PATOR-731674 format. One record per residue (C-alpha): x, y negated, z negated; residue in one letter. Coordinates in steps of 0.5 Angstrom, whole numbers, plus 500, padded with zeros to 3 digits. Layout:
BEGIN
XYZa/...
This chain:
BEGIN
723495309m/724490304s/725490296f/725485291s/727486283t/726482277r/731482271s/724480266k/717481267s/712476266s/710475259s/704470260g/701465264s/705460262m/711463264d/709464270l/706456270l/713453268k/716459274g/712456278s/715448282s/708449286s/704444281y/703441276s/699440271i/698434266h/694434259f/690428256s/693426249p/686428247e/687435250r/695436248s/691435240k/686440242l/691445245e/696444239k/689445233d/687451237i/695454237a/695452230k/689456229q/692462233e/699461229k/696462223k/691468226a/697472228k/700471221q/694475219v/695481223l/702481223r/701482214r/696486215a/700490220a/705490215l/702492209s/702500211n/709499213s/714502207d/720499211q/719492214l/718486210l/715479213d/719474213r/715469211e/713473206m/720474204l/721467203k/715466199e/717472194v/723467192i/719460192n/716463188e/721468183s/726460182q/719457180q/717462175r/725463172w/724456171l/718457168g/720463164c/725458162l/721454158m/716459156l/718462150p/719454148v/713452148t/710458145i/716456139m/713449140y/705451138f/708456132t/712452128f/708446130y/702451126s/706454120i/709447119a/702443118a/698449115s/705448109l/703441109h/696442109e/696448104d/689449105v/688455101t/691452094n/687446096s/679450097h/681454089l/682446087l/675443091e/671450090a/669451082p/668444082i/663443089r/660450086s/658446080k/655440084l/652443091v/651449088p/650456094s/643458095l/639464098a/635462104d/628463099d/631459094e/630451092d/635447090p/633443083t/633436081p/640438077d/643440084m/646435088l/642437095q/636437091g/636430090v/631426094s/629420088t/631415085i/629418077p/633425080e/639420082v/639418075y/638426072g/643428077f/648424074i/647425067e/645432067n/651435072t/655429074y/657425069l/658432063p/663435069l/668429068f/667427062f/668434058k/670433051q/669440047t/671446050d/667452052d/665453045l/663447042g/669444039n/672437040p/678437045l/684432042p/683425045r/689427050d/685433053q/679429054w/676430062s/680436063t/676440068i/676448068y/683447064q/687445069y/685439072s/684432069r/680425071v/685421072e/683413072g/675411072l/669414075v/666409080i/659407082l/659402088e/651400090l/650396096e/643393097r/639390102g/635383103p/628382100k/624378106v/617377107r/615382113c/615379120k/610383123d/603380124d/600385120f/604386115a/605378113q/603380105n/608386105l/615386102w/620388107c/628391106y/632391112p/638395112t/640391119d/641384116q/648384112g/648386103n/646382098s/650379094v/645374089e/645377081n/638382079f/637386075g/632386069m/631380064p/635380057w/628379053d/625385057m/631390054m/630394049p/636392045h/639385044g/645382047a/649383041d/649391042y/651389050y/656386051y/657380044n/657384038g/663387035t/663394039d/659392046p/658397051i/659393057l/665387058g/660381061c/654380061e/653381068h/657387069e/655392075g/649387076f/654381080s/658382086v/664379082t/664383077g/667381069c/673376069p/680379070g/678384074v/680385080s/681391086r/688389085r/689390093l/694386093t/698390089l/698395095l/705397098r/708393104d/707399108d/701400106l/697392106t/697393115p/692399114k/688397108v/681394110p/680387108q/675386103e/670380105r/665377100d/660374106d/655378105g/656383111d/656390109g/662391105s/661387098v/658392093k/656392086y/661396082r/660400075f/665404072v/665409067f/672410063d/674418061p/678415055n/672413052t/667417049t/661421051y/656418047a/659411049r/658413057v/652416056m/650409053a/653405059r/649410063l/642409059q/643402060y/643402068l/637406068k/634401063d/635395067r/634397073q/640398077w/637402082l/630399086d/627398092e/633394095q/638399094s/641402100t/647406098v/650409092l/657412092v/660416086l/668416086k/672420081a/680422081y/682429078v/689431078l/691438079n/699439077n/700447076q/699450084i/706449087e/706441087v/701435085p/695434088r/690429087l/683429089m/679424090n/672427090i/666421094i/659423093i/655419097r/647417096f/643414102h/636410101f/632411106s/627406108r/622413111g/623414103g/628419099g/634420099v/640423102f/647425099s/653427103t/659430099i/667429101n/674432098f/680428100q/686432097g/692429097v/699432096a/704427092l/710431095t/711431102t/714438103f/711443098i/717448099s/723449102w/719454108a/716446109s/722444110i/725449116l/719450120f/719442120d/726442122v/724449127l/719444130f/723439131v/729442134l/723445140m/721438140l/728436142l/729442147a/723440151s/724432151t/730435154a/728439159f/724433161l/728429161a/733433165r/728434170d/725428172i/733425172c/733431178k/727429181a/730421181m/737422183m/733426190a/729419190r/722423190v/720422183p/713423184r/715430185s/716431178h/709429175f/705436176s/698437172f/703441168v/709436166n/704431165i/701435159i/708437157s/710430156w/703428153i/704434148s/712431147v/709424146v/704426140v/710431137g/714425136w/709421134g/707426129n/713427126t/713419124i/706420121v/709425116v/715422115l/711415114r/706419109s/712420104t/711412103a/705413102w/705418097r/710415094d/705408093s/700413089i/705416085r/708409083s/701406082d/698412078l/704412073a/703404072a/696408070y/698412065m/704408062s/698403060w/691405062p/688398063s/682398067q/686393073t/691398073n/686404074a/682399080l/689399083a/690406083f/683407085a/685403091d/691406093t/688413092a/682411097d/686408102t/691414102v/685419101g/682416108e/688415112m/690422111m/684424112e/685422119y/691425120v/688431118r/683431122i/688429128s/693435126v/687439127a/685438134f/693437136l/693446135h/688445141i/692440145f/699443144f/695450145m/692448152i/699447153r/701454152c/695457155f/698452162i/705455161s/703462162l/701461169k/709463170w/708470167q/704474173p/699478169r/698472165l/696468171e/691472172v/687469165v/689462167t/688463174r/681466174t/679459169i/682455175y/678458180v/671459176m/671452175a/667450182n/662455180d/662453173l/661446175f/655447179h/652451175f/653446169m/649441173i/643446172v/645447166m/645441162i/639439165p/635445163t/638445156f/637437154l/629438157a/628444152f/632440146a/627434147i/621438148a/623442140g/625435138m/618433139m/614439137i/618441131f/622435129g/618432125r/617437120r/624441121l/630437119q/634441124d/630438129w/629431127s/635428132t/636430139i/644431136q/641436131a/636439136a/642440141l/646444136s/640448133t/639450141c/646451141f/646456136k/640460138i/643461144a/649463141m/646467136e/639469139s/636468132e/632462129f/627461124r/620464127w/617462119d/618455120s/618454127m/611457127s/608455121a/605450124q/602449131d/602456133f/602456141w/606451141t/612453138s/611460141a/610457149l/617453147w/620460144v/618463150w/621459155t/627457152f/629465151v/628468157p/630462162l/637460158v/639466153v/637471158l/638468165l/643462164l/648464159l/648471163n/650468169m/655464166v/658471165l/657474171a/660468175i/667469170i/667476171m/666476179d/672471179i/676475175y/675481179q/676477185q/683474182v/685481179r/685485185s/689478189g/694479185v/695487185g/701491182n/704484178t/710484173m/707487165t/709483160i/715488158p/717489165a/717481165h/722482160l/727487163e/726482169y/729476165i/735482161w/737484169n/738477171v/743476165f/746482165r/747482173h/749474172r/756474176r/752478182t/745475183w/744472189i/742465187s/734463190y/737457194p/742461198a/737467200l/732462201y/737460206s/740466209k/732469209v/730463213s/735465220n/733472219m/728475224p/721475224q/720482221t/726484217i/728492215s/730494208i/737496211l/737490215e/736486208l/741490205r/747489210q/745482210a/747482202f/751486201p/753484194s/745484191m/744488185p/739494187d/735491182y/734484185q/733488192g/728493189a/725487186y/724483192l/722489195v/717491192k/714483191e/714484198c/709490199f/705487193n/704482197k/703485204a/697489200k/693484199q/690485205i/688492204a/686489197r/681485198v/680484205g/680479211v/678472208d/672471212p/675463214s/681466217v/676472221i/673467226e/681465228q/683472229m/677474234v/679466237a/686468237a/684477240i/679473246h/685468247v/691474247s/686479251l/685473257g/692472258e/694480259v/688479263q/691474267h/698478267d/695484269i/693480276k/699477277e/703483277m/699486281k/698480286r/707481286r/705488288g/708490281w/711498281l/715498275g/721495270v/725490275g/721493281f/716489285e/714489293v/711483295g/709485303n/701489303a/704494308n/710495305e/707497299r/702501302e/708505305v/711505299i/706508296k/705514301e/713516300i/711516292l/704520293t/709525297s/715525293v/710526287a/706532290t/714535293q/715534285q/708538284h/709543287w/716544286m/714545279t/708550280l/714555284t/719555279q/713556273k/712562278s/719564279m/720564271n/714569271v/717574276l/723573272q/720574266a/717580269r/723584271i/726583264n/721588261n/723592267m/730593265d/728597258e/723601262d/726609264t/720611269s/721611276p/719603277q/725602273g/730607277n/727602283i/729596279k/737599278a/737600286e/734593286l/741590282h/745595286a/743591293s/744585289g/736584291l/735582283v/741578279i/740577272d/738570269g/
């Protein structure tokens, strides 16, 4: 009988194949690739199973999971260093921009004038022709100018009707004053015969064929007064014969664009006199003339029919200066009347406010400086980052989405700074022309001042709009930077994850919404202005969807059942169903993301983490050193092994790493296994079971009887089995015999305390040596 031993048992079918020299298997390249793919998926599934098992342990850590925590902590630390800079960048910019614009004081200046020209009305109140929103015909335009516009800007008496001194004329609401001229600019279209066959005998007034440049107006012999009254007398009300009715204006008076400062010249649109839409008929009112003369000049326009069928656009301009609120401010008040070829007049009003001082207060200078410092810090950080990437010869790695947004915000920030400094020259140009007009209030100087104010006001309007939207862009940068704070990342992660679902949802939502908007325009657009264009219809539908309110009386005033059908389909489908689906998508994804991140650091905990990093900066183990040493540790690491590997690690850092690893490990318990991994796990289990079954068969074939104990011959194996069976039987009987003797010994011990005759018998047995204690 002979026995063979093995120092190590077989561990799988691959070990048997490697150990055997009797045959070999050759795989094709396709087969090898397939085996690699299977092994890759199997490895991934085993990792999931390992993490699921470790999620129930409070002493073991997964090496790969610990490496993930180290990587995330390093990236989070670098991001958190820039997060305060990013937040302060946005904060200082917002404060500085608010101080420069000074919206509150601008509103205080505009509000009384706006309420006079465009007063607020109740829902059931109709505007009058003396209100800007009530003007709808040419006679009402004249009435608005005569009854509202000119009395507001040419006030020459106080509230009690007493005459004001000449130097206080045109004072508005006690503290503001009209400077320069009140200008009326008219654009006219041509008058041509209609080209359509059915309208050949009618006159047409197209608006797409340029402006008219011809002199016009009622002949002088038909005017109520003679030429001496208008322009030839000792005190004429006109500067020349065709003032206001000729594009050339009066001799010696021009817009004087050439007198603008050199830095403004490239910004000024060049005048063209080729009748392409830039030529205007101008008429002015001088605040230094009497109110009666102003009214006489307006009557002249009415008598000579300045506004007629060819009129396209009328612009009223007034320039109001206020020097009572902190710094001097100039308001350009521009009213436009658009003469529709469908009949009627439509109007708009615009206030262009310009502070004549760039830095309003010391606070404005302070926050400008702070913003520039944050801008320098952001630029330096990004420059350092890109230099490190270039030195590592991986420049593309720098241009992530976050860095691209950061670079754009930095470039835009420098551009905005340059514009603020440039605006100082723009304001100086207004002050210079205003000083020239005040020293010599001629019409030429007034027109030069008006041109400069128009140009600078228009540029500052664009700057104001860009500054407003830059707040939104800088807010996006802050929003992206919040990803470095684990708890705040839940919000940004939710938006990122739901973007895909919302994109597919919008494929359904947009056509539906657009269809209802177009249908609403077709049904209501002919009689309601809110539905008259596709833009207005889209805005009204959006308003209904957001507020769930609409004007049913006006919508159903005509075609009741058609209107009701539109409302009864739009409200349930869009307002109740589709919009609530958006909320459902957002809440569902938020719940998933929130469950996935688990018990991450809150903002106070994160501040505590940053404090401890600085507090233990001398003993804090760097993240590269951690990653390098952990990579060489076993797949499963105990907390004690981690402590032994880094004996100098601060307790806070160790506790932090362990806590984050446990939080990651418990993710499977919180959210379950990803469905995409279940198939891989089943396949891995199936493959493993196959390997186990193969190993059991191989062990049986080799005659495995124990660790390092194998009997290859079947006969010898049977003999060994019989011997082992006999040994097991004898051991069993010996165990039973021992149990019986223990029972007997217990009974004898009980007799030691007995004084009965049986006790005497026991004593005799002791004396004879037949019973031994113990």
